[in-house]
C-alpha positions as CSV (number, residue, x, y, z in Angstrom):
1,X,0.0,0.0,0.0
2,X,1.3,3.4,-0.9
3,X,0.6,6.6,1.0
4,X,1.4,10.2,0.1
5,X,3.7,12.0,2.5
6,X,4.0,15.8,2.3
7,X,7.2,17.4,3.7
8,X,8.1,21.1,3.9
9,X,11.8,21.9,3.6
10,X,13.5,25.2,4.1
11,X,16.2,26.3,1.7
12,X,19.1,24.9,3.8
13,X,17.5,21.5,4.1
14,X,16.8,21.4,0.4
15,X,20.4,22.3,-0.5
16,X,21.7,19.6,1.9
17,X,19.4,17.0,0.2
18,X,20.6,18.1,-3.3
19,X,24.2,17.8,-2.1
20,X,23.6,14.3,-0.6
21,X,21.8,13.2,-3.8
22,X,24.7,14.4,-6.0
23,X,27.3,12.7,-3.8
24,X,25.3,9.5,-3.7
25,X,24.6,9.8,-7.5
26,X,20.9,9.2,-7.0
27,X,17.9,11.4,-7.7
28,X,16.3,13.5,-4.9
29,X,13.0,11.6,-4.8
30,X,14.9,8.3,-4.3
31,X,17.0,9.9,-1.6
32,X,13.9,11.1,0.2
33,X,12.2,7.7,-0.1
34,X,15.3,6.1,1.5
35,X,15.4,8.6,4.3
36,X,11.7,8.3,5.1
37,X,11.8,4.5,4.9
38,X,14.8,4.4,7.3
39,X,12.9,6.8,9.7
40,X,9.7,4.7,9.6
41,X,11.6,1.4,10.0
42,X,13.4,2.9,13.0
43,X,10.0,3.9,14.5
44,X,8.6,0.4,13.9
45,X,11.6,-1.1,15.6
46,X,11.2,1.2,18.6
47,X,7.5,0.4,18.9
48,X,8.3,-3.4,18.7
49,X,10.9,-3.0,21.5
50,X,8.4,-1.1,23.7
51,X,5.7,-3.7,23.2
52,X,8.1,-6.5,24.1
53,X,8.8,-4.9,27.5
């Protein structure tokens, strides 16, 4: 299932994302997908740990 995520970035954040994408040789949307996926996966791991306690 896919969901739409809206993010607002200031100029500095956007410039940092452009730089990271250039250094990684990937496109900005792919970089954002990877960052968001890592964040969500971390959140799921944290929730699983809290439930196990």
